[in-house]
C-alpha positions in Angstrom: -24.5 -18.2 168.5 -22.4 -21.0 167.6 -24.4 -21.7 164.5 -23.5 -18.1 163.4 -19.9 -18.8 163.9 -20.2 -22.0 161.9 -21.9 -20.2 159.0 -19.3 -17.3 158.7 -16.8 -19.2 156.5 -19.4 -20.4 154.1 -20.9 -17.0 153.8 -17.3 -15.5 153.3 -16.5 -18.1 150.6 -19.8 -17.4 148.9 -19.3 -13.7 148.8 -15.7 -14.2 147.4 -17.1 -16.5 144.8 -19.7 -14.0 143.9 -17.1 -11.2 143.4 -14.8 -13.4 141.4 -17.5 -14.6 139.1 -18.9 -11.1 138.8 -15.3 -9.7 137.9 -14.8 -12.4 135.1 -18.3 -11.8 133.5 -17.7 -8.0 133.6 -14.4 -8.5 132.1 -15.6 -10.7 129.4 -18.3 -8.3 128.5 -15.9 -5.4 128.1 -13.5 -7.6 126.0 -16.3 -8.7 123.7 -17.5 -5.0 123.3 -13.9 -4.0 122.5 -13.6 -6.7 120.0 -16.9 -5.9 118.4 -15.7 -2.1 118.0 -12.4 -3.2 116.6 -14.3 -5.4 114.0 -16.4 -2.5 113.0 -13.3 -0.3 112.5 -11.6 -2.9 110.5 -14.7 -3.4 108.3 -14.8 0.4 107.8 -11.1 0.5 106.8 -11.6 -2.3 104.5 -14.5 -0.7 102.8 -12.6 2.5 102.5 -9.7 0.9 100.8 -11.5 -1.3 98.4 -12.3 0.1 95.0 -15.9 0.6 94.0 -17.3 -1.7 91.4 -18.8 -0.1 88.2 -22.5 -0.4 87.8 -23.9 -1.6 84.6 
């Protein structure tokens, strides 16, 4: 039973590390998706405001 008590702090630290890294990765993924969507909207706005070229 002593070995179990000795492992609890390491296991708890591992779980906290996993949760923290998972939160960071998830936030990064959401931020990248939001930036991608913003870039698409900006590009669409630029295309909408640019005059079309005459074809020859």
